[in-house]
Every structure is written in C-alpha cells, then in structure tokens.
C-alpha positions in Angstrom: 0.0 0.0 0.0 1.6 3.2 -1.2 0.6 6.2 1.0 0.5 9.8 -0.3 0.1 13.1 1.4 -2.3 15.1 -0.8 -5.2 17.6 -1.0 -8.9 16.8 -0.8 -11.4 19.5 -1.7 -14.1 20.9 0.5 -16.2 24.1 0.3 -18.8 25.1 -2.2 -18.8 25.9 -5.9 -16.2 28.6 -6.6 -15.2 28.7 -2.9 -12.6 25.9 -2.5 -11.1 24.9 0.8 -8.6 22.0 1.1 -7.6 19.5 3.7 -4.1 18.1 3.6 -4.7 14.3 4.2 -2.8 11.1 4.2 -4.4 8.5 2.0 -3.7 5.3 -0.1 -2.4 6.3 -3.5 -5.3 4.4 -5.2 -8.1 6.0 -3.1 -10.3 8.6 -4.8 -9.6 12.3 -4.3 -12.5 12.8 -1.8 -12.6 9.1 -0.7 -11.3 7.3 2.4 -8.2 8.7 4.1 -6.0 7.7 7.0 -5.3 11.0 8.7 -5.8 14.8 8.4 -2.4 16.6 8.6 -3.5 20.2 7.9 -5.6 22.7 5.9 -5.2 25.1 3.1 -7.5 28.0 2.3 -6.4 29.7 -1.0 -9.1 32.4 -0.8 -7.6 34.2 2.2 -5.1 37.0 1.6 -2.4 35.7 2.1 -3.4 32.0 1.7 -3.8 30.3 5.0 -1.8 27.1 5.5 -2.0 25.2 8.7 0.0 22.0 9.2 0.4 19.8 12.2 4.2 19.3 12.1 4.1 16.4 14.5 1.7 14.4 12.4 3.5 15.4 9.2 6.9 14.2 10.5 5.3 11.0 11.8 3.9 10.1 8.3 7.0 11.2 6.5 9.0 8.9 8.8 6.7 6.0 7.9 7.4 6.6 4.2 4.4 8.6 3.0 5.2 10.7 -0.1 3.8 14.2 -0.5 2.5 15.3 -3.9 4.3 18.2 -5.6 1.5 20.6 -4.6 1.7 19.6 -0.9 5.5 19.8 -1.0 5.3 23.4 -2.1 2.7 24.1 0.6 5.0 22.6 3.2 7.8 24.8 2.1 5.7 27.9 2.1 4.4 27.1 5.6 7.9 26.5 7.0 9.1 29.8 5.5 6.2 31.7 7.0 7.0 30.5 10.5 
C-alpha cells in the first residue's frame, strides 16, 4: 500500500477549501483517508496554510510521499513560520 500526502477539496462551488490528508495512493480524491495533517485556504489573503508538524513528521517517517503541490505548501508554511 503506497501512501501519499495530498489535498482533498471541501467548500462550495467557486469557494474551495482544502484539507491536507494522508491516503492510499489508489483512493479517490475525496474518498477514504488515514489522517488529516492540515488545511489550506487559498481564498484568504495571504493564503492560510495550517500544518500539524508532529503528524507530518510521523507520516513522512513512515514513508508517506507528498505530492508536488503539498510539498510546495509545506515549504511555504515553513518559510512563513
């Protein structure tokens, strides 16, 4: 089972809000997931990125691979702190 850290979409039409989740790589975008690691709200100015670093380090240590989008969000969140 390959595990990925990726985004899942919430919100309403034209008002997206994303959760950063840990899920099986074959699961649907909005399907089953293992854990919620953080959130991303692109509509705020500047965009709000909240990540639980302890959960993130735990899953990365277990071998979960972040998508390119999530990797860029992690970098932005670490620079903002």
